[in-house]
C-alpha positions in Angstrom: 0.0 0.0 0.0 1.3 3.4 -1.0 1.5 6.1 1.6 -1.7 8.1 2.0 0.1 11.3 1.1 0.5 10.1 -2.5 -3.2 9.6 -2.9 -3.9 13.0 -1.3 -1.4 14.7 -3.7 -2.8 12.9 -6.7 -6.4 13.9 -5.7 -5.2 17.6 -5.3 -3.6 17.5 -8.7 -6.7 16.1 -10.2 -8.9 18.9 -8.7 -6.4 21.6 -9.8 -6.3 20.2 -13.4 -10.1 19.8 -13.4 -10.4 23.5 -12.5 -8.0 24.4 -15.3 -10.2 22.4 -17.7 -13.2 24.3 -16.6 -11.4 27.6 -17.0 -10.4 26.6 -20.6 -14.0 25.7 -21.4 -15.2 29.0 -20.0 -12.7 30.9 -22.2 -13.8 28.8 -25.2 -17.5 29.6 -24.5 -16.6 33.3 -24.2 -14.3 33.8 -27.2 -15.1 30.8 -29.4 -11.4 30.2 -30.1 -10.6 26.5 -30.8 -7.4 26.4 -28.9 -9.2 27.0 -25.6 -11.4 24.0 -26.4 -8.4 21.8 -27.1 -6.8 22.9 -23.9 -9.9 22.0 -22.1 -9.8 18.5 -23.8 -6.1 18.1 -22.8 -6.8 19.0 -19.2 -9.7 16.6 -19.1 -7.6 13.8 -20.4 -5.0 14.7 -17.8 -7.7 14.3 -15.1 -8.6 10.8 -16.4 -4.9 10.0 -16.4 -4.6 10.9 -12.7 -7.7 8.8 -12.0 -6.1 5.9 -13.8 -2.9 6.1 -11.8 -5.0 6.3 -8.5 -6.9 3.2 -9.6 -3.6 1.4 -10.4 -2.1 2.3 -7.1 -5.2 1.0 -5.4 -5.7 -2.2 -7.3 -2.3 -3.0 -8.9 -4.2 -4.0 -12.1 -2.0 -3.6 -15.1 -5.0 -2.5 -17.2 -5.2 0.8 -15.2 -1.4 1.3 -15.8 -2.0 0.7 -19.5 -4.8 3.3 -19.6 -2.6 5.7 -17.6 0.3 5.5 -20.1 -2.0 5.9 -23.1 -3.7 9.0 -21.6 -0.3 10.5 -20.8 0.8 10.3 -24.4 -2.6 11.5 -25.7 -2.6 14.5 -23.3 0.8 15.6 -24.6 -0.4 15.3 -28.2 -3.6 17.3 -27.6 -1.6 20.0 -25.9 0.6 20.1 -29.1 -2.5 20.3 -31.2 -3.9 23.2 -29.1 -0.6 25.0 -29.6 -0.7 24.5 -33.4 -4.3 25.7 -33.4 -3.2 28.8 -31.5 -0.5 29.5 -34.0 -3.0 29.1 -36.9 -1.0 26.3 -38.5 -3.2 23.4 -37.5 -3.6 21.4 -40.7 -4.2 17.7 -40.2 -1.6 15.4 -41.6 -1.7 11.7 -42.0 1.3 11.0 -39.7 -0.6 12.7 -36.8 -2.7 9.5 -36.8 0.4 7.4 -36.3 1.4 9.7 -33.4 -1.9 8.9 -31.8 -1.4 5.2 -32.3 2.1 5.1 -30.7 1.1 5.6 -27.1 -1.4 2.7 -27.4 1.0 0.3 -29.2 4.1 1.1 -27.1 2.2 1.0 -23.8 0.9 -2.4 -24.6 4.3 -3.7 -25.5 6.0 -2.1 -22.5 3.6 -3.4 -20.0 2.8 -6.9 -21.3 5.9 -7.9 -23.4 9.0 -6.3 -21.9 10.7 -7.2 -18.7 13.3 -4.4 -18.7 12.0 -1.2 -17.0 14.5 1.1 -18.8 13.8 -0.3 -22.2 10.0 0.1 -21.6 10.2 3.6 -20.1 12.8 5.4 -22.2 10.9 5.4 -25.5 7.7 6.5 -23.8 9.5 9.2 -21.8 11.3 10.5 -24.9 8.0 10.6 -26.8 6.3 12.6 -24.0 9.2 14.9 -23.6 9.6 15.6 -27.3 5.9 16.3 -27.7 5.9 18.7 -24.7 9.1 20.5 -26.0 7.6 20.7 -29.5 4.5 22.4 -27.9 6.9 24.8 -26.1 8.7 25.6 -29.4 5.4 26.4 -31.1 4.5 28.9 -28.4 8.0 30.4 -28.4 7.8 30.9 -32.2 4.3 32.5 -31.8 5.7 34.8 -29.1 8.5 35.9 -31.5 5.9 36.6 -34.2 3.1 38.3 -32.2 4.7 39.3 -28.9 2.0 37.4 -26.9 2.9 37.3 -23.2 0.6 34.3 -22.7 2.5 32.4 -25.4 5.8 33.4 -23.7 4.6 32.1 -20.3 3.4 28.8 -21.9 6.6 28.4 -23.8 8.6 28.7 -20.6 6.4 26.4 -18.5 6.1 23.7 -21.1 9.8 23.9 -21.9 10.8 23.2 -18.3 8.0 20.6 -18.0 9.3 18.8 -21.1 12.8 18.6 -19.6 11.4 17.5 -16.3 9.8 14.5 -18.0 13.3 13.1 -18.7 13.9 12.4 -15.0 11.2 9.8 -14.9 13.3 6.7 -15.5 16.0 7.9 -13.1 14.1 9.5 -10.2 10.3 9.5 -10.3 9.9 5.8 -11.1 12.2 5.0 -8.2 10.1 7.0 -5.7 12.6 9.8 -5.3 9.9 12.5 -6.0 7.1 10.8 -4.0 4.9 12.7 -3.3 6.6 15.9 -4.2 6.5 15.1 -7.9 2.7 15.5 -7.8 3.1 19.0 -6.2 5.6 19.9 -8.8 3.2 18.9 -11.5 0.5 20.9 -9.8 2.8 24.0 -10.1 3.2 23.3 -13.8 -0.6 23.0 -14.2 -1.1 26.2 -12.3 1.6 28.0 -14.3 0.0 26.7 -17.5 -3.4 28.0 -16.3 -1.8 31.5 -15.7 -0.5 31.5 -19.3 -3.9 30.5 -20.6 -5.6 33.3 -18.5 -3.1 35.8 -20.0 -4.1 34.5 -23.4 -7.7 35.0 -22.5 -7.0 38.6 -21.5 -5.1 39.2 -24.7 -8.0 37.8 -26.7 -10.3 40.2 -24.8 -8.0 43.1 -25.6 -7.8 42.0 -29.2 -11.6 41.8 -29.5 -12.0 45.2 -27.9 -9.4 46.7 -30.2 -11.2 45.1 -33.2 -14.5 46.5 -32.0 -13.0 50.0 -31.6 -11.4 49.9 -35.0 -14.6 48.7 -36.7 -16.6 51.3 -34.7 -14.3 54.0 -35.9 -14.5 52.7 -39.5 -18.3 52.7 -39.3 -18.3 56.2 -37.9 -16.0 57.4 -40.7 -18.2 55.6 -43.3 -21.3 57.1 -41.8 -19.9 60.6 -41.8 -18.7 60.1 -45.4 -22.2 58.9 -46.4 -23.8 61.9 -44.8 -21.2 64.2 -46.4 -21.9 62.6 -49.9 -25.6 62.9 -49.3 -25.3 66.6 -48.5 -23.0 67.1 -51.5 -25.6 65.5 -53.7 -28.4 67.6 -52.2 -26.3 70.7 -52.8 -25.6 69.7 -56.4 -29.3 69.0 -57.1 -30.2 72.3 -55.4 -27.8 74.2 -57.6 -29.0 72.5 -60.8 -32.6 73.2 -59.9 -31.8 76.8 -59.1 -29.4 77.6 -61.9 -31.0 75.6 -64.7 -34.6 74.4 -64.1 -35.7 77.6 -62.3 -34.1 79.7 -64.9 -35.9 77.8 -67.7 -39.2 78.3 -66.0 -38.4 82.0 -65.5 -37.7 82.2 -69.3 -41.0 80.4 -70.0 -42.8 82.9 -67.8 -41.2 85.8 -69.6 -42.2 84.4 -73.0 -45.8 83.8 -71.8 -45.9 87.4 -70.6 -44.9 88.6 -74.0 -47.6 86.4 -75.7 -50.2 87.7 -73.2 -49.6 91.3 -74.2 -50.6 90.8 -77.8 -53.1 88.0 -77.4 -56.9 88.3 -77.7 -58.9 88.6 -74.6 -60.1 85.0 -74.4 -56.5 83.8 -74.9 -55.3 86.2 -72.3 -57.5 84.5 -69.6 -55.9 81.2 -70.5 -52.4 82.7 -70.5 -53.1 84.2 -67.1 -54.0 80.8 -65.7 -50.9 79.4 -67.3 -48.8 82.1 -65.8 -50.2 81.3 -62.4 -49.3 77.6 -62.9 -45.8 78.6 -63.9 -45.5 80.8 -60.8 -46.6 77.9 -58.6 -44.0 75.7 -60.3 -41.3 78.2 -59.7 -42.3 78.6 -56.1 -42.3 74.8 -55.7 -38.8 74.6 -57.2 -37.6 77.4 -54.8 -39.1 75.5 -51.9 -37.4 72.3 -53.0 -34.0 73.9 -53.4 -34.4 75.6 -50.0 -35.1 72.2 -48.4 -32.3 70.5 -50.2 -29.7 73.2 -49.2 -30.9 76.3 -47.4 -29.0 79.3 -48.8 -29.4 81.2 -45.5 -27.3 78.6 -43.8 -24.3 79.3 -46.1 -24.9 83.0 -46.3 -26.0 84.1 -42.8 -25.3 81.1 -40.5 -27.2 78.9 -38.1 -29.4 81.5 -36.2 -31.1 83.2 -39.2 -31.5 79.9 -41.0 -33.3 78.3 -38.0 -35.6 81.4 -37.6 -36.4 81.2 -41.3 -37.1 77.5 -41.1 -39.4 77.9 -38.1 -41.3 80.8 -39.8 -41.6 78.8 -43.1 -42.8 75.7 -41.2 -45.4 77.6 -39.2 -46.8 79.2 -42.4 -47.0 75.9 -44.2 -48.3 73.7 -41.3 -50.7 76.2 -39.6 -49.1 75.3 -36.3 -47.9 77.8 -33.7 -44.1 77.4 -33.7 -41.7 79.6 -31.7 -37.9 79.8 -31.7 -35.9 80.6 -28.6 -32.3 81.2 -29.8 -29.4 83.0 -28.2 -29.1 86.7 -29.0 -25.4 86.1 -30.0 -24.8 82.8 -31.6 -21.5 81.1 -30.8 -19.1 80.2 -33.6 -20.4 77.0 -35.2 -18.6 74.9 -37.8 -20.5 74.4 -41.1 -20.9 70.6 -40.5 -22.3 71.3 -37.1 -24.7 74.0 -38.3 -25.9 71.7 -41.0 -26.5 68.8 -38.6 -28.4 71.0 -36.2 -30.5 72.5 -39.0 -31.3 69.0 -40.3 -32.3 67.9 -36.8 -34.8 70.8 -36.5 -36.0 70.1 -40.0 -36.6 66.4 -39.4 -38.1 66.9 -35.9 -40.6 69.6 -37.1 -41.5 67.3 -40.1 -42.4 64.6 -37.6 -44.4 67.0 -35.5 -46.5 67.9 -38.6 -47.0 64.4 -39.7 -47.5 62.3 -36.6 -47.9 64.3 -33.3 -51.4 65.9 -33.8 -49.9 68.9 -32.0 -51.1 72.5 -32.1 -47.8 74.1 -31.1 -44.1 73.5 -31.1 -41.0 75.2 -29.8 -37.4 75.2 -30.9 -34.8 76.2 -28.3 -31.0 76.4 -28.5 -29.0 76.8 -25.3 -25.3 77.2 -24.8 -24.2 75.9 -21.4 -21.7 73.6 -19.8 -19.5 73.6 -22.8 -22.1 72.3 -25.1 -24.8 73.3 -27.6 -28.2 71.9 -26.5 -31.0 72.0 -29.0 -34.5 70.9 -28.0 -37.6 70.5 -30.2 -40.8 70.0 -28.2 -44.5 69.9 -29.0 -47.8 69.4 -27.2 -48.9 66.4 -29.2 -49.4 62.8 -28.4 -45.7 62.1 -27.8 -43.7 59.1 -28.8 -45.3 55.7 -28.9 -44.6 53.6 -25.8 -42.1 50.7 -26.2 -43.7 47.6 -27.6 -46.8 49.5 -29.0 -47.1 49.2 -32.8 -47.2 52.5 -34.5 -47.1 53.8 -38.0 -45.0 56.8 -37.0 -41.5 57.4 -38.2 -40.0 58.2 -34.9 -37.7 55.3 -35.6 -37.6 56.1 -39.3 -34.6 56.6 -41.6 -35.0 60.4 -41.0 -34.4 60.2 -37.2 -31.8 57.5 -37.8 -30.0 59.9 -40.1 -30.3 62.6 -37.3 -28.5 60.2 -34.9 -25.8 59.5 -37.4 -25.2 63.2 -38.1 -24.9 64.1 -34.5 -22.9 61.0 -33.6 -20.3 62.0 -36.2 -19.9 65.2 -34.1 -19.5 63.2 -30.9 -22.9 64.4 -29.8 -26.1 62.7 -28.6 -29.8 62.6 -29.5 -32.5 61.6 -27.1 -36.3 61.1 -27.6 -38.6 61.5 -24.6 -42.3 62.0 -23.9 -43.8 64.1 -21.2 -46.5 66.5 -22.4 -46.0 65.8 -26.0 -42.7 64.8 -27.5 -39.2 66.2 -26.8 -36.2 65.8 -29.0 -32.9 66.8 -27.3 -29.7 67.2 -29.3 -26.4 67.9 -27.5 -23.1 68.7 -29.3 -19.9 69.5 -27.4 -18.6 73.0 -28.2 -15.2 71.5 -28.8 -16.7 69.6 -31.8 -19.1 72.3 -32.8 -16.7 75.2 -33.4 
């Protein structure tokens, strides 16, 4: 009967290794990286290996020793496969199958066919040591390529562990390390777990950096799309103003000349035609103003907002007021355009969906930011989960969010008495 301390040490080693297997499984479930899965498999095999040696020490049955030797070799191979998966060079090759067969074949020969302990142990120990050192080499190479600290820790731990395997025929099998060999293996497992945790943290950092980069790319793409959209609106506005409106003005002039010399009955028809032409010209002017307000380029944000409010009040028959600073702060063109579009979209939604009778546009400069609010006394925003045909979540308001987000600002939608849209832009990004 072996001393009880050996069983206690083996049990402790099994529990520590089982915890490491659970850690690897958690990291795999979190990050979905295959190497964490293979480390979990390797640690699980190691736990079964410890269970097999405990069973052998208890029963002296050679079948348990055979299973222990097989699982020892397979654990080393799965660790090597996990390292290859981590280094992104895990392509299955036919001789890998032969490597899996070797622990089975040699363990059977060593236990049931050989009488010499050294002859039986040395090939198995060399196989185990070479597989572990190969795993350390893969991690060392990956550390040199990527600078991964986790790979450096694992390379060092597995390198020392691989060399430590070589003492088995000389010391461990003779009982020299009993039970301290188990505690030394526990330290190796714990150190390997530390390396795996560092890899998990590096994976988290890599994922966060990827998210930040992609978020930045999306922000730039969104800003570029908004910019191109505005450029296209400006181009169409200029073409309507400089070409189409001028053509209609020329048509009106020609019709006026015809009217002067036309008979009375024809003059009545020409008057009606001139009215239609005037309506068409007015419609074109309204479209060009909506596409790109000239006041925004010529006079700035304050006058353009006042003009927008007055125009909206006249067209919608709603009572709309504007509360703007007497002295407007310096605002960059992109910011002025974004705030103008926000008011334009919000007032459009008020007219279409709120059933309001009045609205207010207010611009405040405080706490280092521009705060723009558009409120009404209508029915407010629909409650979450209630179907609605409104466009409070429409492309227009989504575009508002995108424009303001590009300025590092924020947009919020709330309901109290009516609806309230609040746009906030830091002055550092506004001027």
